[in-house]
Structures are given as C-alpha cells and as structure tokens.
C-alpha positions, 0 to 999 in steps of 0.5 A, a space after each residue: 500500500 502506497 504511503 499516501 494510503 496510510 496516515 501515520 502518527 506516533 507520540 511518546 511521553 516519559 513517566 512523571 517529571 522525567 525528560 526521557 523514557 525507556 520507550 522507543 518507536 519508529 514508522 517508515 515506508 520502505 518501498 511498497 511496505 509500511 513498517 511501525 515499531 514500538 519498544 518498551 525498555 524493561 524498567 528493571 534492566 538498567 539498559 532497557 532504554 538502550 535495548 529499545 532504541 537498538 531493537 527498533 533501529 536494527 529492525 527498521 534498518 534491516 527491513 531496508 535491505 531485506 532479501 527480496 526473496 524473503 517473505 514478510 513472515 520470514 523477515 520479521 521472525 529472522 530479524 527478531 531472533 537475530 537482535 535478541 541473540 545480539 542483545 542477550 550475548 552482549 549482556 552476558 559479556 558485559 554484565 553477566 546477566 540480562 540487562 539489554 531487555 525490551 518488549 517489542 511490537 511490530 506491524 508491516 503493511 503490504 498491499 491490503 495485508 497486515 503482518 504483525 508480531 510481538 514479544 512481551 506486553 507491548 500491544 497491537 490493536 485493530 479498530 474496525 466498525 467502532 470496535 477495537 480488538 487486540 491482535 497481539 498476545 501478552 507474554 506475561 504471567 496470569 497470576 493475580 498480582 503478577 500481571 506485569 511480570 514478563 514471561 518473554 522479552 527481547 534480550 532476556 534469554 538466548 532464544 525467543 519465539 515471537 507471537 506472529 499473526 496476519 490479517 487482511 485490512 480494509 479502508 478506514 481500519 486503524 492499527 494501534 501499537 502501544 506500550 503498557 503505559 497506555 492500555 493500563 490507563 485507558 480502557 478499551 472504550 477510551 481507546 475506541 473513542 480516542 483512536 481516531 484523533 491519533 497517537 498524540 491525543 491518546 497519550 495526552 488523554 492518558 496523561 490528563 487522567 493521571 494529572 500529568 503524572 504518568 506512572 510509566 512511560 507511555 507510547 502510541 503509534 496509530 496507522 489509519 488506512 485511508 483508502 483501499 490498495 487498488 493494486 491489490 484489488 486488481 490482483 485479486 479479481 478472478 479473471 481469465 488469462 487467455 492462452 490462445 488469441 487469434 484474429 477475429 476473436 471477440 473479448 468483451 466486445 473488442 474484436 482482435 484484428 492484428 498481433 502487434 508483438 511477436 509474443 502474441 499478447 498485444 493486439 490491435 483491435 476494434 470496438 464499434 468504429 474505433 481502434 484500440 490496443 489491448 495488452 494481455 497478461 503474459 502466459 507465465 502469469 497463470 502460474 507465476 505470482 511475481 509475473 502476475 504482480 508485475 502485469 497488475 502494476 503495469 496496468 495500474 500505472 497505465 491507468 493512473 499516469 495521465 499526461 500528454 506524453 503517454 497514451 491514454 489507458 483504461 482498465 474496463 470495469 466489467 472485463 472478463 479477462 486480464 488485459 488493459 486497453 490503450 489508445 492507438 497512437 497515429 505514428 511510428 516509433 522513433 527507431 523506424 522513423 530514423 531509418 528513412 528520415 532525419 530529425 532536426 536540431 529543434 526537433 531533437 531539443 523538443 524530444 529531449 525536453 519531452 523526455 525530461 518532462 515525462 521523467 520529472 512527472 514520474 519523479 513526483 510519484 517516485 517512479 522512473 520510466 526505466 527503458 527510455 529508447 527510440 523504440 519506446 517513443 512514438 513520433 507524431 505530427 500535429 495539425 501544423 505538421 510539426 513533430 510531437 512525441 509520445 512515450 510508451 511501455 508502461 511495463 518498464 516503469 518502476 520505483 526510483 532507486 530500485 536495485 532489483 529492476 531488470 528494466 532497460 536496454 543494454 545500449 542505453 544503460 549507464 555504466 553504473 547500471 551494469 554494476 547493479 547500482 540503483 536506477 536513478 535520475 542520473 541513469 535516466 539522464 544517461 538513457 535520454 542522452 544516448 537517445 538524443 545522440 542516436 537520434 541526431 547521428 544514427 550512431 550509438 555513442 558507445 556502440 551497440 551493446 548486446 544482452 548479457 554483454 559486459 561492455 568496456 566503455 571508451 570516451 564517446 566522440 562528439 556527436 557533431 563529428 557525425 552531424 555538423 549541424 549540431 551546435 557546440 552548446 548541444 554537443 556539450 549537453 549531450 556529452 554531459 548527459 552521457 558522461 561515463 562518470 556519474 559525478 560529471 553527468 547531470 544529477 537532476 532532470 531540471 539541470 539538463 532542462 535548464 541548459 536546453 532552454 538556456 544555450 548561452 549558459 551552457 559551459 563547454 564539456 570536455 573529456 577529462 583527458 582532453 589536451 589544453 588545445 582541445 579545451 581552450 585553443 585561445 589559451 593554448 596559443 596564448 601560453 605558447 606565444 608567452 613561452 616563445 617570447 620568453 625563450 626569445 628574450 633569453 636567447 637575445 640576452 645570451 647573444 648580447 653576452 
C-alpha cells in the first residue's frame, strides 16, 4: 500500500517529571511496505532504554535491505531472533546477566495485508466498525498480582519465539501499537473513542487522567488506512488469462484484428468504429505470482499516469479477462522513423525536453520510466505538421532507486547500471542522452551493446563529428548527459532542462583527458606565444653576452 494510503502518527511521553523514557518507536515506508515499531525498555534492566532504541533501529534498518526473496513472515521472525541473540550475548559479556531487555511490537503493511508480531506486553490493536480488538498476545504471567511480570522479552534469554499473526485490512481500519503505559490507563472504550484523533491525543488523554503524572512511560503509534490498495484489488479479481488469441476473436466486445508483438499478447483491435490496443497478461502469469504482480502494476500505472506524453489507458470495469486497453497512437516509433528520415536540431531539443518532462512527472510519484529508447517513443505530427512525441511501455516503469529492476536496454544503460547500482535520475539522464545522440547521428555513442554483454566503455566522440549541424552548446549537453562518470553527468532532470532552454549558459564539456588545445585553443596559443617570447628574450640576452 502506497504511503499516501496510510496516515501515520506516533507520540511518546516519559513517566512523571522525567525528560526521557525507556520507550522507543519508529514508522517508515520502505518501498511498497509500511513498517511501525514500538519498544518498551524493561524498567528493571538498567539498559532497557538502550535495548529499545537498538531493537527498533536494527529492525527498521534491516527491513531496508531485506532479501527480496524473503517473505514478510520470514523477515520479521529472522530479524527478531537475530537482535535478541545480539542483545542477550552482549549482556552476558558485559554484565553477566540480562540487562539489554525490551518488549517489542511490530506491524508491516503490504498491499491490503497486515503482518504483525510481538514479544512481551507491548500491544497491537485493530479498530474496525467502532470496535477495537487486540491482535497481539501478552507474554506475561496470569497470576493475580503478577500481571506485569514478563514471561518473554527481547534480550532476556538466548532464544525467543515471537507471537506472529496476519490479517487482511480494509479502508478506514486503524492499527494501534502501544506500550503498557497506555492500555493500563485507558480502557478499551477510551481507546475506541480516542483512536481516531491519533497517537498524540491518546497519550495526552492518558496523561490528563493521571494529572500529568504518568506512572510509566507511555507510547502510541496509530496507522489509519485511508483508502483501499487498488493494486491489490486488481490482483485479486478472478479473471481469465487467455492462452490462445487469434484474429477475429471477440473479448468483451473488442474484436482482435492484428498481433502487434511477436509474443502474441498485444493486439490491435476494434470496438464499434474505433481502434484500440489491448495488452494481455503474459502466459507465465497463470502460474507465476511475481509475473502476475508485475502485469497488475503495469496496468495500474497505465491507468493512473495521465499526461500528454503517454497514451491514454483504461482498465474496463466489467472485463472478463486480464488485459488493459490503450489508445492507438497515429505514428511510428522513433527507431523506424530514423531509418528513412532525419530529425532536426529543434526537433531533437523538443524530444529531449519531452523526455525530461515525462521523467520529472514520474519523479513526483517516485517512479522512473526505466527503458527510455527510440523504440519506446512514438513520433507524431500535429495539425501544423510539426513533430510531437509520445512515450510508451508502461511495463518498464518502476520505483526510483530500485536495485532489483531488470528494466532497460543494454545500449542505453549507464555504466553504473551494469554494476547493479540503483536506477536513478542520473541513469535516466544517461538513457535520454544516448537517445538524443542516436537520434541526431544514427550512431550509438558507445556502440551497440548486446544482452548479457559486459561492455568496456571508451570516451564517446562528439556527436557533431557525425552531424555538423549540431551546435557546440548541444554537443556539450549531450556529452554531459552521457558522461561515463556519474559525478560529471547531470544529477537532476531540471539541470539538463535548464541548459536546453538556456544555450548561452551552457559551459563547454570536455573529456577529462582532453589536451589544453582541445579545451581552450585561445589559451593554448596564448601560453605558447608567452613561452616563445620568453625563450626569445633569453636567447637575445645570451647573444648580447
């Protein structure tokens, strides 16, 4: 579930008049998951506060780098057992007893799924339909008078077995994580009436009941589910993935006319008098949930990304098969266009500006296109016969800073992408630069790179070597965009856009190993003239002697 689907709040107060307490909490959205943690350092242990802080930080940091193949359940259980072992062993070495001890409650939200676990008596509640229900299990003694004695906590023993659970969540649900300082003061009724006001309100209500003299550190974290996860809804729809598609076949009123791609999953079709493009889920999605997830994400992106540089797309409400519908664009892709035609300097600048505007639009949604290249650019003409450009391929769009994305075509990948560096603005700028270079020269700056090839990059020639119409300033813009050094490349789309719009402010770009005569001929000859003058003066002095 995306971050804007969840409203989060957290608040903590120390007991009595103390300035700091033993509780610690954190809430973060990491990729497509939201993680919330509350830890309550055990008061009888002098290092309880340290244990709470370290446990929270350890779990949150490890969720950022968890192996993608791990399930959420495996991730939670493995990391809890790991931090427990670390704190327990450190306590035994430094104190010869358990001192780094804390309770823990953790929830992870992915899509419409809630994953949770707890150790100790910090609790997790779910509020739905005006009723609050405890989801966690207290690890505490049942005997009267011993209710606050823990039977399990992080760091108290060499082994730990967290209580783990999963639930489906829905719109308007609220999840509460809290330390025992909160629920020992506020009854279930008070939690129900106060949870909608958020974490701060709950904790302050508890403090007010105690006349601002809390008997224990008190912490609350509230997660409010503001709307359903559309991607999860789309994924759970029971839809056929057609295995055999053929010309003349009718699906939901769309008549298949012509397969557009060799894999036979993208079709030109007609409904009534209009033509469209239908893209069906890959056959592999029938048995592979990862591929199904990717197609659902593609369809969802196609539907929600509404801008002039993309074709319009919809997901029909009453479809019977897993596909989405796109506007049929009148034009040809830039790759085909360049085989028989040339592109002017002005049109090349317009092309690069369109690609940068598209990239900036995606960046606002924490996305990148991932596969910018001529094949994914449709060339059209407006009513004045001027060229315009549309960008296609929603399937390559992915989260910025993704390290596991396979998006991209080798000849357009920056050197850093071949080293598994995260996809970023600079790597997208590189792809835009290669596209511009190719569009103007019909040559790849670093040669055409085959799949699975491990390329060796050499400095690119100036594009003006192959197209004398390219002005010096545009030479510099392109060379900076395709710089092999990430540090010399444009860091942000806005920097490249600014220089495209301000040619007179573009600084010359040179190869780092370029000679002085290449960098500044005037300076070269000025220095040479000065040296020759000095040498002549020296010779003159020697002759006069």
